[in-house]
N, C-alpha and C positions, 0 to 999 in steps of 0.2 A: 664968680659965675652966678648969675641970678636966674637963669632959665632952667627948667627941668628937662633932663635928657629923657626922651620918650623912646629912644631906640631899643633899650632892653625890654621895655614893656611890649613893644610891637613884636619883637622876636619871640617872647614867651607866648603871646597871643597866637602867633602863626604856628608855633609848635603845638599848642593845644588844639588849634583848629585841625591840623593834620591828624593828630591822634584821634579826635572825635570823628573825623571823616572815615578813618580806617576802622574804628571799633563799632560805629553805629550799625552797619549791616550785620555784624556778628551778634548783636543783641536781639534781633528779631528771629523768631522761630518760623521756619518755612515748612509747615507740615502739609503735605499734599493729601487731600481727601477727595474721594470720588463720592459726592453726595447724590442721593436719589433725586430724580426729577419728577416723581409722582406728586400730583397736587393732592393736598389733604382735603378730606371732605369738610363741608361747612359744619361748624360747631352747632350742635343742637342747643336750643334754649333750655336752661335748667327749669324744672317744674316750678321752682319758686322764683319767678322773674316778673318784675313789674315793668311793662312796656309802655313808655311814654313817647308821645309825638308832639312837637310844637310846630305849628304852621307859620307861614311868613307874617301873619297878623299877630302872632303871639298867643293864639288859642292853644290850650293844653288838652290833649286827648289821652285817655287811658284806653288802650286797645283802639276802639273806634268811637268811644263815647267822649263827647266834649264835657269838661268839668271846669268849675270855677276854682279860684285860688283857695277858698275855704275848704271846698270838697277835696282838693288836692292835699292840703295839709292834713285833713282828717284821714284820708286814705294812707298817707305816709305814716301817720301815727299808728294806725291799725296794723299796717304791714310790718312795722318795726317790732311789734309785740309778738308776731308769729315766730315759730321756730321751725326750720332755720330762717334766719333773716334773709329776705329775698334780695336779689340783685336788681338794680334799676338800669334798664336799657333805654337810653335817651336818643331819640331821633329828632333832629331839628333841621328845618329848612335853612338853606344857606343864606337866605335873606332875613332870618330871624335876628332881632337885636340881641346883642350880648347880654344886656341887663336882664332880659327875660330868661335866658338860659341860666344866668347866675342866680336868679331868684328861685328857679326850680331846684337847682343843685343845692342851694343853701337851705331850702325848706326840707329837702330830703335829709341832709346832714343834721339839721336841728332835730328831726324826728328820730334819728338814730340809724338811718340807712347809710352805710359807709361804702358799699360796693356800687359805684356808679360808672357805667360804661357808655361810650358814645358809639352809635351804630352808623356806619358809613356805607356807601355803595362803591363798588370798584369802578374805575374809570371805564368808559365804553370802549375806548381804543387801547386798553392796557395790553401790553405785550409781555408774554412770559419770557423771562431770560434765564439762561443756564447759570448756575452758581459759578463764581470765580474760582479758578484753580490756581 
């Protein structure tokens, strides 16, 4: 007989499949929680926050002042020496080129600023949903 008999293999695989189908639901924990529906207030900016904005043309603004790349690096270096080290909150227009955002982020990291966050706006038609139960 030169052919391999696969019938025992198929039988074992079907038995294993049935065992996994039966035991899989038992492995998940179904803890029912009644979570609060109250919206949390918006987080206040920490006193040591560096707010950056990048417009669609790639111009960088600190608060409302436009600055050059050299001024940006100098400001990052000065900010990294303060205690506590401030967070960088980065707002970028959705049409901004990725390379410009990457440049700003890498400049901040090279200066020693490690806490970088992206600021977004909630969608205009966002619908609040109740948590799953």
